N, C-alpha and C positions, 0 to 999 in steps of 0.2 A: 816899333815904330809904324811900321808899315801894316798892323792888324794881321799878318799872316801867322801869327802864332809861334811858340817855341815849346820848351819842355815846361815852363810853367803856365802855359794856357793854350786854348785851341785857335785855329785859324778864323777869325772872323768874317773874312771874306769869303768862304767857302760855300756858303749857305747851308751848311750842314750844322745843326745845334743838337747838342749832346743833351742837355736837360730840359730844353724848351721846345716850342714849335716854331720860334723866329719871328713870331708876332711882336710887334711894338709892345704890346700890353705884357707879354710874357716876357720882354726885356726888362721891361720896369720892375717887374716883380721879381725876377733873378736877382738885379741889381739891389733891389730892395732887401730881399731876405739873404742874398748870399748863397753858397754852395758849401756846406760843412764836408769835412773829410768823409764822414761816414755814407755820404748821399753821392760821393763821386762816381762817375760811370766811365769815366777815362782816367788815364795816368797824368793827371794835372795836380795843381796844387789847390787847396781850398779857396773858394773866394769869400772873404769877409762880407757880412751885410752891411750896404750903404759904403763900400770902399775901405771899411776898417774904421778904426778910431783915431789914427794920426794922419794928418794933424789934427783933422777933424771929421766927423762923418759927413756924407755927402747929403745936401739939404735935397727936399723933393724937387725943388727946380732943377738942381744939378742933376739930380738921377735922370729926369725927364730929358735933358740936354744930352746925356750920355747915352740913353737908350736910342734918341733920335739918329746920333752919330753912328752907332752901332748897326742900327736898322738899315740906316742910308748906304752902309758897305755891300748890302746885297739886294736891296731895293733901290737903285738909282731913279732921281726923279727925270722924267723925260719931257 
């Protein structure tokens, strides 16, 4: 809940990104395409594209909203 990560995923507040450079656009791309098990670079669980299929995949607008939140965790507005 605090975005600090656990065994299932990385700390999103650290500013260290495993699969991307941390830019807003790369976060959008990562959420859109996901991270399959074969591409994992750390001991975390795969991330399904668009948040998975249950209850429904994230829409483009929802992906941009989630990406903006994740981006804001390490890029605070001044």
